[in-house]
N, C-alpha and C positions, 0 to 999 in steps of 0.2 A: 254893678248891679244889673246893668243892661245886658251884659254877656250871660249872666245867670238866668235872667228872664227869657232871653232868646233861646238859651239851651233848654229850659223847661218846656217852652212852647214847641220847640222842635221835637222834643221827646214825645210830646202828645201827638204831634203830626205823625211820627214814625209808628206810634201805637195805632193810630187810625189807619195807616197803611197796612199794618199787619192784620187788622180786623177786616179791612176791605179785601185783602188778598185771601184771607180765610173764606170769606163769603163767595169769592170767585174762584174756587179751587178747580173748577172744571173748564176754566177759560184757557185759551192758548197762551204759550209763553210770550208771544209778541205783545199781547194785550197787557200782560203783567209787567213787561219791561216799559211799555208806554206809561202805564199807571205809576211805576216807580219814578219815572222822570217828571210826571205831573206833580207828585208829592215832593220830589226834590226841588222843583221850581217853586212850589208853595213854601217850602221851608226856607229857601234862599230869600224869597220876597219878604216873608214875615221877619226873618232875621235882619234883613237890610232896613226894614221899616223901623225896627227897634234900635239897632246898633248904629246905623247911618255911616257905615264904613264897609266898602265892598270886600276888602281883604280880610278884615276881622270876621265879617259875616260868613265868608267862604270857609275860614278856619273853624268857626264855631259849628257850622253845618256839618263839616266832615267829622269833627269831634263828636257831635251828637249822634251822627250815623254810626260811627265806630263804637261808641258807648252803647247804643241801643243794639247794635249787631252782636257785640260781645255778650250783652245780657241775654239776648235772645238765644244765642248758641249755648250759653251756660245753662239756661233753663231747659233747653231741649236735651242737653247732655244729662242733666240731673233727672229728667223724666224717663230716660232710657237706662238709667243706672240701676 
């Protein structure tokens, strides 16, 4: 249940990242990369606070990022179809 909770919270974090990225569409690429690492750090810390295992936290964070990225790509593909 801890992994599921961490996964859901991290998906919310990635949704927030997408929203903030959309708001800053005129920013330079360097600032978007820095913002990504800030959200990645936030996702890692929240996951580690819930799961209490660094290895599992990193795996769940990568899994949530891949899941959200694939969902984001699928939605953009369907929007252009």
